[in-house]
C-alpha positions in Angstrom: -20.4 48.2 -3.0 -18.5 47.1 -5.6 -14.9 45.4 -6.0 -11.9 46.8 -7.2 -11.9 43.9 -9.8 -16.5 44.7 -11.0 -15.1 48.3 -10.9 -12.4 47.5 -13.7 -14.8 45.2 -15.7 -16.6 48.5 -16.6 -13.5 50.4 -18.1 -12.7 47.4 -20.0 -12.5 48.3 -23.5 -16.0 47.6 -25.4 -15.8 45.6 -28.7 -19.2 46.3 -30.2 -18.4 43.6 -33.3 -16.8 41.0 -31.9 -14.8 38.5 -34.0 -13.8 41.3 -36.6 -10.1 41.9 -36.1 -10.3 37.9 -36.2 -12.0 38.0 -39.4 -9.9 40.3 -41.0 -6.2 38.7 -39.7 -7.8 35.6 -41.3 -8.4 37.6 -44.8 -5.2 38.8 -44.9 -3.6 35.6 -43.7 -5.7 34.2 -46.9 -4.8 36.8 -49.5 -1.1 36.4 -48.6 -0.5 32.9 -49.4 1.4 31.7 -52.5 1.5 28.2 -54.6 4.6 26.2 -54.3 6.6 26.7 -57.5 9.3 24.6 -59.1 13.2 24.8 -58.9 15.3 23.7 -61.9 17.6 20.3 -61.6 20.2 22.4 -60.9 19.1 23.2 -57.8 17.9 19.9 -56.6 21.1 19.1 -57.1 23.1 21.7 -55.1 20.4 21.1 -52.6 21.0 17.4 -52.8 24.5 17.9 -52.3 24.1 19.9 -49.2 21.5 17.3 -47.9 24.6 14.9 -48.0 26.6 17.0 -46.0 24.7 18.0 -42.9 24.2 16.7 -39.8 22.9 17.1 -36.3 24.3 20.1 -35.1 24.9 21.7 -38.4 23.7 25.5 -38.7 21.8 26.1 -41.8 19.4 29.1 -43.5 16.9 27.0 -45.3 14.1 28.7 -47.7 11.4 26.2 -48.4 7.6 26.3 -48.7 5.1 26.1 -45.8 1.2 26.5 -45.1 1.0 28.4 -48.3 3.7 30.7 -47.5 7.7 31.1 -48.8 9.5 31.1 -45.6 13.1 31.6 -44.7 14.3 30.0 -41.3 17.6 30.0 -39.9 18.7 27.4 -37.2 20.3 24.6 -36.1 19.2 20.7 -37.7 18.3 18.8 -34.4 17.4 15.6 -36.8 17.7 14.7 -40.1 15.9 11.6 -41.8 16.9 10.2 -44.8 14.6 7.4 -45.5 11.5 9.4 -44.5 13.0 12.3 -46.6 12.8 15.2 -44.0 15.2 17.3 -41.5 14.2 18.9 -38.1 15.2 22.6 -38.4 15.1 23.5 -34.4 11.1 22.2 -33.7 9.7 22.5 -37.0 9.7 19.3 -39.5 10.6 20.4 -43.3 10.2 18.1 -46.1 13.2 17.8 -48.5 10.3 18.3 -51.6 9.5 21.9 -49.4 12.7 22.7 -49.7 13.6 25.7 -52.6 17.3 26.4 -51.4 19.5 25.0 -48.3 23.1 26.6 -47.2 25.5 25.7 -44.7 25.9 29.2 -43.1 28.9 27.6 -40.2 
């Protein structure tokens, strides 16, 4: 006699092409990659001014480059490290050189 768990296993979906979905996701991710683009001196200067104004607890919106993708994210600054040129937005470390635009939203 089969247990209920054994009976359930026989009705589980069968993946005849194991790994196909993962391979498709990887390929799609590679096709969506972009190269880092440069920003103008004016944009760099504006970002620098904003970075001097923000402090822990500031709410910001950041447009930045991360792992071959352009990302826009809003959140709260939990740490800023001027000597090492990075900030932490909620739980993500963002280096100043990767920032395209940063705006204080408070």
